[in-house]
TIKEVEX-654204 format. One line per 2 residues: their letters; for each residue x, y, z of C-alpha. Coordinates in nm, 3 decimals, padded with zeros to 5 digits. Layout:
BEGIN
A	X,Y,Z | ...;
END
This chain:
BEGIN
MD	-01.836,-00.434,-01.254 | -02.076,-00.302,-00.988;
IH	-02.134,-00.474,-00.656 | -02.484,-00.454,-00.509;
SS	-02.468,-00.688,-00.211 | -02.196,-00.841,00.006;
VY	-02.272,-01.069,00.298 | -02.058,-01.267,00.540;
VV	-02.142,-01.638,00.502 | -01.923,-01.861,00.717;
SS	-01.579,-01.913,00.873 | -01.437,-02.261,00.815;
PD	-01.141,-02.438,00.981 | -01.091,-02.662,00.677;
YT	-01.155,-02.640,00.303 | -01.389,-02.941,00.319;
MC	-01.626,-02.736,00.536 | -01.642,-02.436,00.300;
PK	-01.965,-02.357,00.112 | -02.062,-02.571,-00.186;
PD	-01.808,-02.501,-00.466 | -02.072,-02.397,-00.718;
RP	-01.952,-02.047,-00.808 | -01.624,-01.865,-00.875;
EY	-01.416,-01.778,-00.572 | -01.126,-01.537,-00.513;
AF	-00.895,-01.559,-00.213 | -00.712,-01.266,-00.052;
IG	-00.395,-01.329,00.146 | -00.089,-01.138,00.264;
RS	00.137,-01.087,00.559 | -00.023,-00.993,00.888;
NV	-00.127,-00.627,00.895 | -00.097,-00.573,00.519;
GK	-00.442,-00.409,00.500 | -00.640,-00.708,00.377;
SS	-00.969,-00.632,00.550 | -00.952,-00.267,00.443;
LI	-00.895,-00.372,00.080 | -01.185,-00.619,00.083;
NM	-01.414,-00.355,00.234 | -01.301,-00.104,-00.029;
LV	-01.377,-00.350,-00.311 | -01.730,-00.422,-00.191;
NS	-01.794,-00.061,-00.087 | -01.865,-00.143,00.276;
EK	-01.679,-00.037,00.586 | -01.799,-00.327,00.792;
LA	-01.788,-00.648,00.585 | -01.440,-00.769,00.678;
KT	-01.333,-00.701,01.036 | -01.033,-00.468,01.046;
SG	-00.797,-00.491,01.339 | -00.486,-00.315,01.461;
SP	-00.349,-00.642,01.598 | -00.194,-00.882,01.345;
GK	-00.322,-01.239,01.317 | -00.690,-01.155,01.366;
TQ	-00.810,-01.374,01.078 | -00.769,-01.737,01.178;
LL	-01.017,-01.923,00.958 | -01.126,-01.934,00.593;
NH	-01.385,-01.653,00.581 | -01.638,-01.660,00.296;
FD	-01.828,-01.353,00.176 | -02.113,-01.386,-00.074;
ID	-02.096,-01.117,-00.342 | -02.418,-01.050,-00.538;
KT	-02.514,-01.416,-00.489 | -02.286,-01.499,-00.783;
WY	-01.929,-01.525,-00.649 | -01.725,-01.545,-00.329;
IV	-01.446,-01.345,-00.171 | -01.243,-01.553,00.075;
DL	-01.040,-01.380,00.344 | -00.747,-01.606,00.439;
PG	-00.527,-01.583,00.751 | -00.212,-01.377,00.706;
YG	00.127,-01.542,00.684 | 00.432,-01.428,00.878;
FA	00.438,-01.227,01.192 | 00.129,-01.325,01.390;
KV	00.232,-01.392,01.748 | 00.119,-01.753,01.771;
SQ	00.277,-02.080,01.877 | 00.471,-02.294,01.630;
GQ	00.199,-02.558,01.650 | -00.076,-02.310,01.573;
RK	00.122,-02.167,01.283 | 00.174,-02.516,01.134;
KW	-00.200,-02.578,01.162 | -00.277,-02.252,00.978;
EK	-00.020,-02.328,00.709 | -00.174,-02.670,00.643;
MI	-00.526,-02.522,00.637 | -00.418,-02.255,00.385;
ED	-00.219,-02.495,00.167 | -00.503,-02.750,00.155;
YL	-00.749,-02.477,00.063 | -00.528,-02.326,-00.209;
RK	-00.441,-02.662,-00.366 | -00.769,-02.849,-00.332;
RE	-01.054,-02.597,-00.351 | -01.193,-02.672,-00.696;
NL	-01.379,-02.345,-00.761 | -01.089,-02.118,-00.658;
VS	-01.027,-01.908,-00.968 | -00.743,-01.686,-00.849;
VF	-00.559,-01.557,-00.544 | -00.480,-01.192,-00.473;
VL	-00.150,-01.170,-00.286 | -00.128,-00.843,-00.091;
ID	00.206,-00.670,-00.046 | 00.272,-00.353,00.155;
SR	00.392,-00.096,-00.100 | 00.577,00.103,00.169;
HE	00.848,-00.160,00.200 | 01.126,-00.295,-00.019;
PQ	01.081,-00.657,-00.139 | 01.037,-00.892,00.156;
KL	01.170,-01.248,00.146 | 00.847,-01.382,00.297;
DL	00.630,-01.238,00.017 | 00.863,-01.362,-00.257;
EF	00.872,-01.710,-00.102 | 00.493,-01.721,-00.092;
TH	00.466,-01.636,-00.463 | 00.710,-01.920,-00.537;
RL	00.496,-02.156,-00.337 | 00.188,-02.059,-00.539;
RD	00.382,-02.121,-00.858 | 00.496,-02.464,-00.737;
WG	00.134,-02.551,-00.652 | 00.008,-02.423,-00.988;
VP	-00.224,-02.166,-00.828 | -00.300,-01.855,-01.044;
FS	-00.256,-01.523,-00.867 | -00.223,-01.145,-00.900;
LV	-00.022,-00.906,-00.685 | -00.191,-00.622,-00.498;
FT	00.038,-00.354,-00.357 | -00.148,-00.192,-00.066;
KA	-00.133,00.133,00.134 | -00.005,00.342,-00.160;
DK	-00.149,00.658,00.000 | 00.068,00.617,00.309;
EN	00.401,00.676,00.135 | 00.558,00.912,-00.119;
QR	00.453,00.801,-00.471 | 00.814,00.782,-00.586;
VV	00.893,00.539,-00.302 | 00.585,00.329,-00.384;
AA	00.679,00.310,-00.753 | 01.038,00.214,-00.664;
NV	00.924,-00.060,-00.424 | 00.680,-00.206,-00.678;
KA	00.948,-00.203,-00.947 | 01.201,-00.363,-00.712;
FL	00.958,-00.643,-00.624 | 00.884,-00.719,-00.990;
TK	01.257,-00.703,-01.076 | 01.327,-00.954,-00.799;
MR	01.058,-01.186,-00.937 | 01.206,-01.161,-01.286;
ET	01.518,-01.336,-01.160 | 01.325,-01.663,-01.138;
WQ	01.001,-01.603,-01.332 | 00.959,-01.605,-01.707;
FL	00.619,-01.431,-01.697 | 00.506,-01.195,-01.425;
PQ	00.153,-01.199,-01.284 | -00.075,-00.898,-01.316;
HF	-00.024,-00.639,-01.047 | -00.228,-00.355,-00.898;
VT	-00.127,-00.057,-00.684 | -00.404,00.023,-00.436;
SA	-00.517,00.253,-00.160 | -00.822,00.157,00.045;
VK	-00.856,00.522,00.154 | -00.856,00.666,-00.197;
KM	-01.029,00.366,-00.359 | -00.730,00.344,-00.591;
GR	-00.709,00.024,-00.799 | -01.067,-00.078,-00.715;
DK	-01.212,-00.064,-01.067 | -00.918,-00.248,-01.221;
IL	-00.938,-00.536,-00.972 | -01.316,-00.565,-01.012;
DL	-01.284,-00.557,-01.392 | -01.040,-00.848,-01.374;
IG	-01.271,-01.044,-01.142 | -01.564,-00.966,-01.376;
SM	-01.384,-01.109,-01.677 | -01.270,-01.418,-01.479;
NE	-01.631,-01.471,-01.364 | -01.743,-01.475,-01.727;
EF	-01.476,-01.731,-01.817 | -01.580,-01.947,-01.521;
MQ	-01.946,-01.941,-01.627 | -01.858,-02.024,-01.990;
AD	-01.641,-02.316,-01.885 | -01.919,-02.437,-01.658;
S	-02.197,-02.421,-01.914;
END
């Protein structure tokens, strides 16, 4: 699938304020500093669409991007290490949960995991939460260019092995590098096929 245009639309503090749910939508989420903005920019072939930042916790709202006037990418706040108050964190968690569970045109979530690290409890817990809520998702292992390929492969395998302890079927997964554009075509192919299914179900 080719992308011809990508435009920032709106940042919403609540799912009820998001754009009209009239087209397929894909959310991207991960721990703070996992490389989410870089991945989104790599997918749409733009260096400036999603704001990248060296400081974790930059994304604080539900950010919608219009892709080719036919579908949306939604950049969600990271979970985990952002240096914010307990109250603020609770507010974010509720905003994210409400969006993930109630947004009717959300087709799938891409959960980003830093491929340089061994399985993290926080990431595993988040996948369990998605399962409990019945939200479909794929795993995206990021920053594969920043570590030895053997280490990356071992970390990916370890994460999937950990999931197998409690999952009967594993979600699709992708190993990516925003720098090398690795994994881009595979993710866009998946989104393309899900877009077609969405349109068929809608017609």
